[in-house]
C-alpha positions in Angstrom: 126.4 118.7 212.9 126.4 114.9 213.3 128.8 113.2 210.9 127.0 110.5 209.0 130.1 108.7 207.7 133.4 107.9 209.5 136.4 110.0 208.5 138.2 107.0 207.0 135.2 106.1 204.9 134.8 109.7 203.7 138.5 109.7 202.7 138.0 106.4 200.8 135.0 107.8 198.9 136.9 111.0 198.0 139.7 108.9 196.6 137.3 106.8 194.6 135.6 109.9 193.2 139.0 111.4 192.3 140.1 108.3 190.5 136.8 107.9 188.6 136.7 111.6 187.5 140.4 111.5 186.5 139.9 108.4 184.4 136.9 110.0 182.6 138.8 113.1 181.8 141.7 111.1 180.4 139.4 108.8 178.5 137.8 111.9 176.9 141.2 113.4 176.1 143.1 110.3 174.9 140.5 107.7 174.2 139.5 104.7 176.3 141.8 102.2 174.7 144.9 104.5 174.8 144.5 105.4 178.5 146.4 103.1 180.9 145.7 102.4 184.5 149.2 103.7 185.2 148.4 107.0 183.5 145.3 107.3 185.6 147.2 106.6 188.8 149.8 109.1 187.9 147.4 111.9 187.1 145.4 111.2 190.3 148.6 111.0 192.3 147.8 107.6 193.8 149.3 104.2 193.5 148.3 101.8 190.7 147.1 99.4 193.4 144.8 102.0 194.8 143.2 102.3 191.4 142.7 98.6 191.0 141.4 98.2 194.6 138.6 100.6 193.8 138.2 99.5 190.1 139.5 96.0 189.4 139.0 96.4 185.6 139.5 99.5 183.4 135.9 99.2 182.2 134.7 99.5 185.8 136.0 103.1 185.8 133.6 103.9 183.0 130.5 102.2 184.2 130.8 102.8 188.0 128.6 105.0 190.2 125.6 105.6 188.0 122.8 107.0 190.2 120.3 105.1 187.9 121.6 101.8 189.1 119.9 98.4 188.9 119.9 98.0 192.7 118.2 101.4 193.0 115.5 100.5 190.5 114.8 97.0 192.0 114.5 98.6 195.5 112.1 101.2 194.1 109.9 98.6 192.4 109.8 96.4 195.4 108.6 99.3 197.5 106.1 100.7 195.1 102.5 101.1 196.5 100.2 98.2 195.7 98.3 98.8 192.4 100.9 101.2 191.0 101.7 100.1 187.4 105.4 99.1 186.9 105.9 101.7 184.1 104.5 104.4 186.3 106.8 103.4 189.1 109.8 103.4 186.6 108.9 107.0 185.6 108.6 108.0 189.3 112.0 106.4 190.0 113.7 108.4 187.2 112.1 111.6 188.2 112.9 111.1 191.9 116.5 110.3 191.2 116.8 113.4 189.1 115.2 115.6 191.9 117.5 114.0 194.5 120.5 114.9 192.4 119.3 118.5 192.2 118.7 118.6 195.9 122.3 117.5 196.7 123.8 120.0 194.2 125.4 117.2 192.3 123.1 117.3 189.3 125.3 119.3 186.9 128.4 117.2 187.6 126.5 113.9 187.3 125.0 115.0 183.9 128.4 116.2 182.7 130.0 112.8 183.6 127.1 110.9 181.9 127.6 113.0 178.8 131.3 112.2 178.7 130.6 108.5 179.3 127.9 108.3 176.7 130.2 109.8 174.0 133.0 107.3 174.9 130.6 104.3 174.8 129.1 105.4 171.4 132.6 105.7 170.0 133.8 102.2 171.0 132.1 99.0 169.7 133.3 96.8 172.6 132.0 99.4 175.2 128.7 99.6 173.3 128.4 95.8 173.5 129.1 95.8 177.2 126.7 98.6 177.9 123.9 96.9 176.0 124.5 93.6 177.7 124.2 95.3 181.1 120.7 96.5 180.2 119.4 92.9 179.9 118.7 92.6 183.7 116.8 95.9 183.5 114.6 94.4 180.8 113.9 91.3 182.9 112.8 93.2 186.0 110.6 95.5 184.0 109.0 92.5 182.2 108.4 90.7 185.5 106.7 93.8 186.9 104.5 94.3 183.9 103.6 90.6 183.9 102.5 90.9 187.5 100.5 94.0 186.7 98.6 92.1 184.0 98.4 88.8 185.7 100.5 87.1 183.1 103.5 84.8 183.3 106.8 86.6 183.4 107.9 85.0 180.1 104.7 86.0 178.3 105.2 87.9 175.1 103.5 91.2 176.0 105.5 91.9 179.2 108.8 90.8 177.6 108.2 93.1 174.7 107.3 95.9 177.0 110.6 95.4 179.0 112.6 95.3 175.8 110.9 98.4 174.4 111.2 100.5 177.4 114.9 99.7 178.1 115.8 99.9 174.4 114.1 103.3 174.2 115.9 104.6 177.3 119.2 103.3 176.0 118.6 105.1 172.7 118.0 108.3 174.7 121.3 107.7 176.5 123.1 107.1 173.2 121.5 110.0 171.3 120.0 112.7 173.5 122.7 112.5 176.1 125.6 111.9 173.7 126.0 115.5 173.0 128.8 118.0 173.5 128.8 118.8 177.2 128.7 122.2 178.7 126.0 123.8 176.5 122.3 124.2 176.7 119.6 123.0 174.4 120.0 119.2 174.7 118.7 116.6 177.1 122.2 116.1 178.6 122.1 119.6 180.0 118.4 119.7 180.9 117.0 116.9 183.1 113.4 118.2 182.5 113.9 117.8 178.8 115.3 114.3 179.3 112.3 113.4 181.5 109.9 114.6 178.7 111.7 112.2 176.3 111.4 109.4 178.9 107.6 110.0 178.9 107.6 109.5 175.1 109.3 106.2 175.5 106.9 105.1 178.2 103.9 106.2 176.1 105.1 104.2 173.2 105.5 101.1 175.4 102.0 101.6 176.9 100.5 101.9 173.5 102.1 98.6 172.5 100.9 96.9 175.7 97.4 98.1 175.1 97.4 96.8 171.6 98.8 93.4 172.6 96.5 92.8 175.5 93.2 94.3 174.1 
């Protein structure tokens, strides 16, 4: 089998994953504010400097390595076939990301981490503010795509409302459907297909609003 990543890089990635996962477990057990970088380093059996090299701020430990990243979304939208509506491409991106996680066998662990993270964010006002601020650029790229679909200016009301509606709706799914106790069945955090069905409801709501505004 041909190695796709040098040994040193694989070791670095494993260390990063260990630190991230250790931090999440400590955050869940002790609370975000009461968990120190030193405690994370000690539990992971690494130096404090190793933690800060990978994650310069404690908040970075919480928000890092999301498969639904902004870079992934922008790359997907840039490569979408001509004529594909932005909201359809967004749905395809989410579905493909979920399928790719299943294909690698990482799905269960990713959803478990996202469930833990969502509970921590919902419980802390400062973390909620940071998470919501991070969504702004997602709103902008969706609005720009919808505007291009409709032949409107990027700052026109309809595409901007569409971007806000979609991203706010997805954020609410993250803070409600995914913010459930982990490990069980019956909620979207443990069932990606159920989560995707909720995503479809958000997108349908946004499409209905666009249709009304642009009729």
